[in-house]
Every structure is written in C-alpha cells, then in structure tokens.
C-alpha positions as CSV (number, residue, x, y, z in Angstrom):
1,M,14.7,3.6,-20.6
2,L,11.3,2.1,-18.9
3,N,8.9,4.8,-21.2
4,P,9.4,7.7,-23.0
5,N,6.8,9.2,-21.5
6,D,8.2,8.9,-17.8
7,S,10.9,11.8,-16.9
8,S,12.2,9.3,-13.4
9,A,13.2,6.5,-16.3
10,I,16.6,5.4,-15.8
11,G,19.6,4.7,-18.8
12,V,22.0,1.7,-18.0
13,Q,24.8,4.4,-16.8
14,T,23.1,5.8,-14.6
15,L,21.7,2.4,-13.3
16,L,25.6,1.4,-13.3
17,G,26.2,4.6,-11.0
18,F,23.2,3.2,-8.3
19,W,25.2,0.5,-7.7
20,Q,27.6,1.7,-5.4
21,E,25.2,3.2,-3.2
22,S,24.7,1.3,0.4
23,D,20.9,1.3,-0.4
24,A,21.3,0.4,-4.4
25,V,18.5,-2.5,-4.3
26,Q,15.8,-0.1,-3.0
27,V,16.7,2.6,-5.0
28,I,17.2,0.6,-8.1
29,T,14.3,-1.2,-7.4
30,E,12.3,1.9,-6.6
31,K,13.5,3.8,-9.9
32,L,12.2,0.4,-11.9
33,R,8.6,1.0,-10.5
34,V,8.7,-2.8,-9.0
35,K,5.8,-2.0,-7.1
36,E,3.7,-1.4,-10.2
37,M,4.5,-5.4,-11.3
38,G,2.2,-7.8,-9.8
39,P,3.6,-9.6,-6.7
40,S,5.5,-12.2,-8.2
41,D,7.4,-10.0,-10.8
42,C,8.0,-7.7,-7.8
43,I,9.8,-10.7,-6.1
44,R,11.6,-11.8,-9.3
45,A,12.6,-8.3,-10.1
46,K,14.2,-7.2,-6.6
47,H,16.2,-10.9,-6.8
48,E,17.4,-10.2,-10.2
49,V,18.5,-6.8,-8.8
50,K,20.5,-8.4,-6.1
51,A,21.9,-10.4,-8.5
52,S,22.5,-7.8,-11.3
53,I,24.5,-5.4,-8.5
54,E,26.6,-8.7,-7.5
55,S,27.9,-9.4,-11.0
56,G,28.5,-5.7,-12.2
57,D,27.6,-6.0,-15.8
58,A,26.4,-3.7,-18.2
59,K,24.6,-6.4,-19.8
60,A,23.0,-7.4,-16.4
61,A,21.9,-3.9,-16.1
62,E,20.8,-3.2,-19.7
63,A,18.8,-6.6,-19.0
64,L,17.3,-5.7,-15.8
65,I,16.1,-1.9,-17.0
66,K,14.0,-4.3,-20.5
67,Q,12.7,-6.5,-18.2
68,A,11.1,-4.5,-15.6
69,S,9.6,-2.3,-18.6
70,E,7.7,-5.3,-19.9
71,R,6.6,-6.5,-16.8
72,I,5.6,-2.7,-16.0
73,A,3.6,-3.4,-19.6
74,I,2.0,-6.5,-19.3
75,Q,0.5,-5.9,-15.9
76,Q,-0.8,-2.6,-17.0
77,T,-2.1,-4.5,-19.9
78,V,-3.9,-6.7,-17.8
79,A,-5.2,-3.9,-15.5
80,N,-6.8,-2.0,-18.7
81,R,-8.5,-5.4,-19.5
82,I,-9.8,-6.1,-16.1
83,T,-11.1,-2.3,-16.0
84,E,-12.9,-2.9,-19.4
85,Q,-14.1,-6.2,-18.7
86,Q,-15.8,-4.5,-15.2
87,Q,-17.1,-1.6,-17.0
88,R,-18.6,-3.9,-19.5
89,G,-20.4,-6.3,-16.5
90,Q,-21.1,-3.1,-15.4
91,Q,-23.5,-1.4,-18.6
92,I,-25.2,-5.4,-18.6
93,A,-26.3,-5.3,-15.5
94,E,-27.9,-1.4,-16.2
C-alpha cells in the first residue's frame, strides 16, 4: 500500500489485475499517484510501470508499489522543507 491513510492505495493483487487493461500504464500510474512525484521520478516510474507490465511478475508489482511510496514520501518531505524555509524567510523579512 502507498499510504495507510489513503483509501485509493492499491495492493499487489489489485495492481496485477490492472495489467490486463488496455490502458494499463495510465490506470496504474494514476493509482500510484506518480504525478505527485518530482518530474524525473514521474518519468522513471512510468517506465518502471511499463517494464513491470511486460514482466508480469508479482515481485515486480510489489517493488513498483514500494518505490512509488518512497518517491512520494521523499517529494512530500522536500515540499515541506521548502515551505518551512519560505516561512522562515518571510518571518525574517518582517
């Protein structure tokens, strides 16, 4: 699962089910919330989704979910730090 607080998070079996869809890459990337990642991670994740679909391996699906979760967490951490630094800068300017 990507986030225990997120009801749209998906498991390995659900992800494997999406692999049969004609627009699997788009559906999976939406479910993995790759747009919330940084630009390079977003592109990398899309390529990994394509590769995992081609492999058809459950371990690849599990790794894909884990990597997406880690990338989103990193992106959120970076965004939080930037916000904190901006707030400190505004406080100093005042």
